[in-house]
N, C-alpha and C positions, 0 to 999 in steps of 0.2 A: 513052762515059760522060760523064754529065751532070755539070756544076760548077756548085756553090753558094757564093754570097756572101752571107755575114750580116752585117749592119748593126747594131750594138746601142747602145744609150745608158748600158749597165751599168745602175748603179743612180743615175744621174743624175736632175737636175729635168727640170721639162716643157721647158727650152729645149733641153736635149741631145734630147729625144723628138723635137722639131721639125727639131733637126738630121740625126736620122737620115733624115726624109723629102726634106731638102734634097740630102743626100750621095747618097742612093739616086736623086735626079735626075740628079745629075751623073754618076754611074756609068752609067744607062742612055745618057745623053748620049754619053759616050763608047765604050759597046759595047751598040748598039741592038737587039742579040738578045737581050739580058736580060729576063727577065719575073718578075712575082712570083711567087713561090710560096709564102709565107707571111709572116704580119704579126701583132705583138701591139699592138694601140692602145694609144695611151693612155687611162686611165679617165675622163679628165675633158675633155681639149682634142682637138676635130677635126684632122686634119692632121696629128697627133703619134703616133709609134710608138716603143713601148720597143725594138722590133727589126723588122727586114724582112729578108727571106730573098728573094733573086734568082738564078734558076736560068738557066744557058745549056745549049742543046741541043747547042751546037757547041764546038769546042775554044776555050778562053781561053789567049792566048799566055803563055808562063811569065813575060814581063817585065811584063806588065799586074799579075799578082800580084805582083812584087816592086817594084812603082811603088806598088800602092794596101793591101796587107794593112799593118795596124799599126793606129796612132791617129791620126785625123784630126780637124784643128780648123777649128771654124766660127767666125769670130768675127763677131759680131753688128753691124750698123750701126743696128740699130730693134729694140727688144724690146718686142712688144706685150703679153707676157704678165706682166712686171714693169716698166714704163718706169722706173722711177727706180731701178733696179737698177744697181750699179757695174760688175758683173763682164759682161766681154763675148765671154769665151773659153769656147766650149764644145767638149767632146771626144766623139767617139763613135770606136767600135772595128769594124773590118773584118775578116773572117776568111773564108778559104776552104777549102772542104771537098769532096771527092766522093760522088757518090751511092753507097748503101750496096749492094753486090751481093749480091743475095738468091738461090738456086737456084729456079729455075722448078720447079713440081711438074706435070710433065709426064709422061702414062702411058708416051710413046715414049722418056723418059728413063731407065725404069727396066729394069732388066735381072736377070731370074732365072736362077740356077743351083741345080741340084738335088745332092745327095749322101745318102751312107748317114747316118741318124742315130746308129746306135752304141747302145752302152748296153743298159740293160734295155728291155724290151719285147715279146720273143718274135722268132721268125724273119721277120716280116715288117718289123719296124723294121730288123733286121739287114743283110736281102737286098736290099731294095728302096729306092731314093733317093727317101725321102718328105719328107727336111728340104731347106727352101728357103732359099736366102741372097737376099734383096732388095737391088740396088746401083742406087744414084742417080747416074748415071754424071758429070753436071758437077759436083758437089760431091764424090764419092768415098766419101759414108755410104751405111754397108751395116749391115743386119741379119739374124741368122739366126734361122729358127723351126724346131723340132721338135718341138713340143707335142703336136699331133695324128697320129695314125696315116696319115691321108690326105694326099697332095702337095697336093691343091687347096685343102683346109683350112689347111696350112702357109701356101700362097702367099696366101691372102687375110690370113691374120694377120701375115705378113711385110710385106705391102705396109701395112696398116694402120700398124704400128710404125715403118716407114719414114717414113709421111708425117706421124707424131707426132713423130719424131726431128727432121726437117726445119723443121716449124713451130716448134718449141721452139728450131731454131739461128736461124732468121726473126726469131722475138720478140728473142732474146738480141741479135744483132745491131742492129735498131731500138732497142732499150733503149740500147745503148752509144753509138748516135750519137746519139740524143737527149740522151742525159749528156753527152757532149763539147760540143754545141751549145748547152745552157745553161750548162755552166760558162764561155763565152766571156762571160756576162754578168758575172761577178767578176773577170774578167782584165783589164779596161779600165786600160790606164794613160795617165795624164794626163802631159803634156809630152813633148818630142820626137817631135812629130808627122811622119808621112810626105807628109802633104799639108795645105794650109793653103787654106782659101776665105773670102770675105768676103762678107756680105751681109745684108740684113734678114732675121728670122725669121719 
């Protein structure tokens, strides 16, 4: 499973956005397998980012998460953005999260079961197995269709409804993941940093 690391400036000024890029550089130096997956550039300054998300295809040791996750301090020795500014401490946040596992919609993953429909509809409905249940085996999701008198028609409808159900589940999982990621921007705590760096912005 992929591991993602998000670095965020929260709602900080441009110096924090620059610190995001500098901390990302330190992270990649520490774990060379990390690659840039996504970023939100600062809307005015090049080389500054409100957030950057790095991804690792390989397993990241748990000790690394314990060492890096939290608030990071970058103490600036020079500030080209506001040279006369007295403040030199700039904070960014680091958060780890896993890839969202989504069920793959492959025809080979769908199992079809037939059964008698029951209820009204004449002898054909009661005696012949026209009802079809479509089961997506990786996720366990299933739907049953008995709308039509033909088994083949019910199978087609069951497949369509199962795919719609899977897509709805996928969309919900993606939306929840994005919501968790964006909430990190508002959770940045200043003070008590887990790591400290010093250098020019």
